C-alpha positions in Angstrom: -78.4 84.0 -90.9 -75.3 84.6 -88.9 -77.3 83.8 -85.7 -78.6 80.6 -87.1 -75.1 79.5 -87.9 -73.9 80.3 -84.5 -76.9 78.5 -82.9 -76.2 75.4 -85.1 -72.5 75.4 -84.0 -73.6 75.7 -80.4 -76.0 72.7 -80.7 -73.3 70.6 -82.4 -70.9 71.5 -79.6 -73.4 70.6 -76.9 -74.0 67.3 -78.6 -70.3 66.5 -78.7 -70.0 67.5 -75.1 -72.9 65.2 -74.2 -71.1 62.3 -75.9 -67.9 63.1 -74.1 -69.6 63.3 -70.8 -71.4 60.0 -71.5 -68.1 58.3 -72.4 -66.5 59.7 -69.3 -69.3 58.8 -67.0 -68.6 55.8 -64.7 -69.9 52.6 -66.4 -71.8 50.0 -64.4 -69.4 47.1 -64.0 -70.3 43.8 -65.8 -71.8 41.3 -63.3 -69.8 38.2 -62.5 -71.4 34.8 -62.6 -71.7 31.4 -64.3 -73.6 31.4 -67.6 -73.6 27.6 -67.7 -75.5 27.6 -64.4 -77.7 30.2 -66.0 -78.6 27.7 -68.7 -79.8 25.3 -66.1 -81.8 28.0 -64.3 -83.5 28.8 -67.7 -84.5 25.1 -67.7 -85.9 24.6 -64.2 -84.5 27.2 -61.8 -86.0 25.9 -58.5 -84.0 22.6 -58.8 -80.8 24.6 -59.2 -81.4 26.9 -56.2 -82.8 24.0 -54.1 -86.3 25.4 -53.7 -89.8 24.1 -54.1 -91.6 24.7 -57.4 -94.1 27.5 -57.2 -97.7 26.3 -56.8 -99.6 29.1 -58.4 -99.3 30.1 -62.1 -96.8 32.7 -63.1 -98.4 36.2 -63.1 -98.0 36.5 -66.9 -99.6 33.1 -67.6 -103.1 34.5 -67.6 -102.2 36.7 -70.6 -102.2 33.6 -72.8 -104.9 31.0 -73.4 -103.3 28.3 -75.6 -101.0 26.5 -73.3 -102.8 24.5 -70.6 -99.9 23.8 -68.2 -100.3 25.0 -64.7 -98.2 25.6 -61.5 -94.5 25.2 -61.5 -94.1 24.6 -65.3 -95.5 28.1 -66.0 -92.4 29.5 -64.2 -89.9 27.8 -66.4 -88.2 30.3 -68.7 -88.1 27.6 -71.5 -91.9 27.2 -71.3 -92.4 30.7 -72.5 -89.3 31.2 -74.7 -88.6 27.7 -75.9 -85.7 25.3 -75.9 -84.6 27.1 -79.1 -85.0 30.5 -77.5 -87.3 31.7 -80.3 -90.7 31.5 -78.5 -93.6 31.9 -80.9 -91.2 32.1 -83.8 -89.6 28.7 -83.2 -90.5 25.1 -82.2 -93.1 26.4 -79.7 -94.9 28.3 -82.4 -97.5 25.6 -82.5 -98.6 22.6 -80.5 -99.4 22.1 -76.8 -96.5 24.5 -75.7 -97.7 27.5 -77.8 -98.1 30.6 -75.6 -97.6 33.4 -78.1 -94.8 34.8 -76.0 -91.7 36.1 -77.8 -88.3 34.5 -77.8 -85.1 35.7 -76.1 -82.7 35.6 -79.0 -82.5 39.5 -79.1 -80.9 39.2 -75.6 -77.8 37.8 -77.3 -74.9 40.3 -76.7 -77.2 42.7 -74.8 -75.7 44.5 -71.8 -76.1 41.9 -69.0 -77.0 44.7 -66.5 -80.0 45.6 -68.7 -81.0 41.9 -68.9 -80.7 41.7 -65.1 -83.0 44.7 -64.7 -85.6 43.1 -67.0 -85.4 40.0 -64.8 -86.2 42.2 -61.9 -89.3 43.7 -63.6 -87.9 46.9 -65.1 -90.0 46.4 -68.3 -92.9 44.6 -66.6 -93.4 44.2 -62.9 -95.1 40.8 -63.6 -91.8 39.6 -64.9 -89.9 40.2 -61.6 -88.1 37.0 -60.5 -86.3 38.7 -57.6 -88.8 37.3 -55.1 -88.0 33.7 -56.0 -84.4 33.8 -57.0 -81.4 35.5 -55.3 -79.2 38.1 -57.0 -76.6 35.5 -58.1 -79.1 33.3 -59.8 -80.5 36.3 -61.7 -77.0 37.3 -62.7 -76.3 33.8 -64.0 -79.4 33.8 -66.1 -78.5 37.3 -67.5 -75.1 36.1 -68.4 -76.6 33.0 -70.1 -78.8 35.2 -72.2 -76.0 37.6 -72.9 -73.5 35.0 -74.1 -75.0 31.5 -74.1 -77.6 31.6 -76.8 -77.1 29.9 -80.2 -79.3 29.6 -83.2 -80.3 25.9 -83.1 -81.1 26.0 -86.8 -77.3 25.5 -87.3 -77.7 22.1 -85.5 -81.3 20.9 -86.0 -83.5 21.0 -89.1 -87.2 21.9 -89.0 -88.0 18.1 -89.3 -86.0 17.4 -86.1 -83.2 15.7 -88.0 -79.6 16.9 -87.4 -77.9 19.0 -90.1 -76.5 16.9 -93.0 -73.0 17.3 -91.8 -73.7 15.2 -88.7 -71.6 12.1 -88.4 -73.0 9.5 -86.1 -69.7 7.7 -85.7 -68.0 10.9 -84.4 -71.0 11.4 -82.1 -70.5 7.9 -80.7 -67.0 8.9 -79.5 -68.5 12.0 -77.8 -71.2 9.8 -76.3 -68.7 7.6 -74.5 -68.6 10.2 -71.7 -72.4 10.3 -71.5 -72.6 6.5 -71.4 -71.0 6.4 -67.9 -74.5 7.5 -66.6 -76.9 6.7 -69.4 -75.6 3.3 -70.5 -74.2 2.0 -73.7 -77.5 2.6 -75.6 -78.8 5.5 -73.5 -81.5 3.4 -71.7 -79.9 3.1 -68.3 -82.0 5.9 -66.9 -85.7 6.4 -67.6 -86.6 10.1 -67.3 -90.3 9.4 -67.1 -92.0 6.2 -65.9 -92.9 2.8 -67.4 -96.3 4.1 -68.6 -94.4 6.2 -71.1 -90.7 5.5 -70.9 -88.4 8.2 -72.0 -84.7 7.7 -72.6 -82.0 9.7 -74.3 -83.0 8.4 -77.7 -86.6 9.4 -77.0 -85.6 13.0 -76.2 -83.2 13.4 -79.0 -85.7 12.3 -81.6 -88.9 13.9 -80.1 -87.4 17.2 -78.9 -83.9 17.7 -80.3 -83.9 21.3 -79.1 -84.3 20.2 -75.5 -81.5 17.6 -76.1 -79.1 20.2 -77.4 -79.8 22.6 -74.6 -79.2 19.9 -71.9 -76.1 18.7 -73.8 -74.8 22.2 -73.6 -75.7 23.1 -70.0 -76.5 19.9 -68.1 -79.5 18.8 -66.1 -80.8 21.1 -63.3 -80.2 19.6 -59.9 -77.9 16.9 -61.3 -74.4 18.3 -60.6 -72.6 15.2 -62.0 -73.9 15.9 -65.6 -71.1 17.7 -67.5 -72.0 20.9 -69.5 -70.8 20.9 -73.0 -70.2 24.7 -72.9 -67.7 24.1 -70.1 -65.8 21.7 -72.4 -65.9 24.2 -75.3 -67.8 21.8 -77.5 -68.2 23.0 -81.1 -71.4 23.3 -83.1 -70.2 20.3 -85.2 -69.8 18.2 -82.1 -73.4 18.8 -81.1 -74.6 17.9 -84.6 -72.6 14.7 -84.5 -73.8 13.8 -81.0 -77.4 14.4 -82.0 -77.0 12.2 -85.1 -75.7 9.4 -82.9 -78.2 9.7 -80.0 -81.1 9.8 -82.4 -80.1 6.3 -83.5 -80.4 4.9 -80.0 -83.5 2.9 -78.9 -86.5 4.6 -77.4 -87.5 1.6 -75.2 -86.0 -1.2 -73.0 -88.8 -3.7 -72.5 -86.7 -6.2 -70.5 -85.7 -3.7 -67.8 -89.1 -2.0 -67.9 -90.8 -5.4 -67.3 -88.4 -6.1 -64.5 -89.5 -2.9 -62.7 -93.1 -3.8 -63.3 -92.5 -7.2 -61.8 -91.1 -5.5 -58.7 -93.9 -2.9 -58.0 -95.9 -2.2 -61.2 -97.9 0.8 -60.0 -94.8 2.7 -58.8 -93.1 1.9 -62.1 -96.1 3.3 -64.0 -96.3 6.5 -61.9 -99.5 5.4 -60.2 -99.8 6.7 -56.7 -101.5 3.8 -55.0 -102.0 0.1 -55.7 -105.5 -1.4 -56.2 -107.6 -1.4 -53.0 -107.7 -4.6 -51.0 -105.9 -7.8 -51.6 -105.2 -9.5 -55.0 -108.1 -11.9 -55.8 -105.8 -14.9 -55.6 -104.4 -14.0 -52.2 -107.3 -15.7 -50.5 -106.2 -19.0 -51.9 -103.2 -19.0 -49.6 -103.1 -18.9 -45.8 -99.4 -18.8 -44.9 -98.4 -15.2 -45.7 -99.9 -12.5 -43.5 -99.0 -9.7 -45.8 -102.0 -7.5 -46.8 -103.0 -4.7 -49.1 -100.9 -3.4 -52.0 -98.0 -5.8 -51.5 -100.2 -8.7 -52.4 -100.4 -7.2 -56.0 -96.6 -7.3 -56.5 -95.5 -10.1 -58.9 -92.4 -10.7 -56.7 -94.6 -11.3 -53.6 -96.0 -14.5 -55.2 -93.1 -15.5 -57.4 -90.1 -14.3 -55.5 -87.0 -12.2 -56.2 -85.4 -15.3 -57.5 -88.4 -16.1 -59.7 -88.8 -19.6 -58.1 -91.8 -19.0 -55.7 -92.3 -21.8 -53.3 -89.3 -23.6 -54.7 -86.9 -20.8 -53.9 -86.1 -18.2 -51.3 -89.8 -17.7 -50.6 -90.2 -21.4 -49.9 -90.3 -20.6 -46.2 -90.6 -17.7 -43.8 -93.1 -14.8 -43.8 -93.2 -14.5 -47.6 -94.2 -18.2 -48.1 -97.4 -18.4 -50.1 -97.1 -21.8 -51.8 -97.5 -20.1 -55.3 -95.2 -21.4 -58.0 -92.4 -19.4 -59.6 -92.1 -18.1 -63.1 -88.8 -19.7 -64.1 -90.5 -22.3 -66.2 -92.7 -19.7 -67.8 -89.7 -18.3 -69.7 -90.2 -21.0 -72.3 -93.9 -20.1 -72.9 -95.0 -18.4 -76.1 -95.8 -14.7 -76.1 -99.5 -15.5 -76.7 -99.6 -17.9 -73.7 -97.8 -15.5 -71.3 -100.1 -12.7 -72.4 -103.1 -14.9 -71.7 -101.7 -15.5 -68.1 -101.4 -11.7 -67.6 -104.7 -10.5 -69.2 -107.0 -13.1 -67.5 -107.3 -15.4 -70.5 -106.0 -18.3 -68.4 -107.4 -17.3 -65.1 -109.8 -14.3 -64.7 -108.4 -13.7 -61.2 -104.9 -13.2 -62.6 -106.1 -10.3 -64.9 -103.8 -7.3 -64.9 -105.2 -5.7 -68.0 -107.6 -3.6 -65.9 -104.5 -1.7 -64.7 -101.9 -2.1 -67.4 -102.0 -1.1 -71.1 -100.9 -3.6 -73.7 -97.5 -2.0 -73.7 -96.9 -2.9 -70.1 -98.2 -6.4 -70.5 -95.7 -6.8 -73.3 -92.9 -5.5 -71.1 -93.7 -8.2 -68.5 -93.8 -10.8 -71.2 -90.4 -9.7 -72.4 -88.9 -9.8 -68.9 -90.2 -13.3 -68.2 -89.0 -14.6 -71.6 -85.5 -12.9 -71.6 -84.8 -11.6 -68.1 -84.9 -14.7 -65.9 -81.8 -16.5 -65.0 -81.2 -19.0 -62.2 -79.6 -17.1 -59.3 -78.4 -20.2 -57.5 -75.0 -19.9 -59.3 -74.5 -16.5 -57.7 -76.2 -16.6 -54.3 -75.6 -19.3 -51.8 -78.1 -20.7 -49.2 -76.4 -18.6 -46.5 -77.0 -15.5 -48.6 -73.4 -15.0 -49.4 -72.7 -14.0 -53.0 -70.2 -15.7 -55.4 -68.5 -12.6 -56.8 -65.5 -10.4 -56.8 -66.0 -7.6 -54.3 -62.9 -5.9 -55.8 -64.5 -5.7 -59.3 -67.8 -4.8 -57.7 -66.1 -1.8 -56.0 -65.0 -0.6 -59.5 -68.6 -0.8 -60.7 -70.0 0.8 -57.6 -67.6 3.8 -57.9 -68.4 4.2 -61.6 -72.2 4.6 -61.1 -73.8 3.9 -57.7 -71.6 6.0 -55.4 -73.1 9.2 -56.9 -76.5 8.6 -55.1 -75.7 6.1 -52.4 -72.4 7.5 -51.1 -69.1 5.9 -50.3 -70.7 3.5 -47.7 -74.1 3.1 -49.2 -75.8 5.1 -46.5 -76.7 8.3 -48.3 -80.2 6.9 -49.0 -82.2 5.3 -46.1 -84.8 2.9 -47.5 -86.3 2.5 -44.0 -86.8 5.1 -41.3 -84.9 6.6 -38.4 -86.0 3.9 -36.0 -85.2 1.0 -38.4 -82.8 2.3 -41.0 -82.2 0.3 -44.1 -79.2 0.9 -46.4 -77.6 -0.8 -49.3 -75.6 -2.9 -47.0 -78.7 -3.9 -45.1 -80.6 -5.0 -48.2 -77.6 -6.7 -49.8 -77.0 -8.9 -46.7 -80.6 -9.6 -45.8 -82.0 -10.1 -49.3 -79.3 -10.5 -52.0 -81.9 -11.7 -54.5 -83.7 -8.4 -54.3 -80.5 -6.5 -54.6 -79.5 -8.5 -57.6 -82.8 -7.8 -59.2 -82.9 -4.1 -58.6 -79.2 -3.6 -59.6 -80.1 -5.3 -62.9 -83.3 -3.4 -63.8 -83.5 -0.4 -61.5 -85.9 0.9 -58.9 -89.6 1.3 -59.8 -90.6 5.0 -60.1 -87.0 6.2 -59.5 -84.3 7.3 -61.9 -82.0 4.5 -60.7 -79.8 3.2 -63.5 -80.4 -0.3 -64.8 -77.1 -2.3 -64.6 -78.1 -4.5 -67.6 -78.3 -1.4 -69.7 -74.6 -0.6 -69.0 -73.8 -3.8 -70.6 -73.1 -5.5 -67.3 -73.5 -9.3 -67.1 -75.2 -11.0 -64.3 -71.8 -11.9 -63.0 -70.8 -8.3 -63.0 -73.9 -7.5 -61.0 -73.1 -10.3 -58.6 -69.7 -8.8 -58.1 -71.4 -5.5 -57.2 -73.6 -7.2 -54.7 -70.6 -9.0 -53.2 -69.1 -5.6 -52.6 -72.3 -4.2 -51.2 -72.3 -7.0 -48.6 -69.1 -5.4 -47.1 -71.1 -2.2 -46.4 -72.4 -1.3 -42.9 -75.9 -2.6 -42.3 -76.9 0.3 -39.9 
């Protein structure tokens, strides 16, 4: 009995000693990084590290059979673990994104060094991201998982509505910052294409968990979008913001129709135009343009919408076709008949466009046309305030085009074409694109910032001061 007591005391002493030694052992220092950047990496990491998306499926993707996505999307952390971080137990517990993979909520507060090891394959070699991301990127994700997760149930209800405490009026105040890029009603930037337009209001209503994540951490690869976590926004502020943005429109038919008028297949996300020339092209002999360009509405009817009676009344673009200015007074039914072949079977676009796109073009013709002659002179100079235009340019355009409009070359190295080139050579085109955006690109539409046509003319007047080469 005495021996047992001594043995018991010895074991207790050894246990205490082990605890003391563990406490005294050098601890692995906490990694240093940026958890906000980690939130963007969780979304789409290759855009953050400036790499190409993987082509093959993630090694673990073959262990599930419910989600049919392939390639790069299978490497997004959010695709397995969800925008709400709950995986199969959250919003991705059903529907097309179901994989059956678990969430990451249990990583909240976990030692970031342990999380880092998991990201390097410590628990499963097929979950090793160290071959595609550097050490700092992995640290940032670990820190995001360690301290950046929240339970979205505090913000979003199961039916996608914001919590009852949400105040849209308070959210409108918060949205004022967002509107500098997204426009007054969130439709300045189309995240998708004009086959299925997607604006802020669309995302907030269809996928509020994605909206909350991006509002907290920003958009991958878009450094100008502020991260809410960096501004210490409260849970209530996200509820209020969601309440307001869900009230915003999910479409913008006038600007969508304007992009279709420019180059409809690019606007719709279609790679190539129809083969050959437009059926009506053979009825003119003056323009030598061929192929896809003959299918552009602007090629027949002009950037000023006057056709043979406007800027395309002479030169290489002359076709002799009339403009569409007078068509603005037509009824919806009559305009639709002109676009779906009812008036002329050779002017039928319904083979390529859905009813929604036909309606967008109708809306643009009815509401988006305005005589440009008050703004653009015959010598191509623009009647506008370049000083005011500079203010508008700095508020939006400079982020992509640079201080002198030369960060994007629309031409090639032998014949460069910059903003200044286009504004001076074709101010009608510039006015159109500044109003409605660029087909197939996430270029903001000036009209959806609440800019008037005079505002946009002021912008073009400023662009005409830019270098042309």
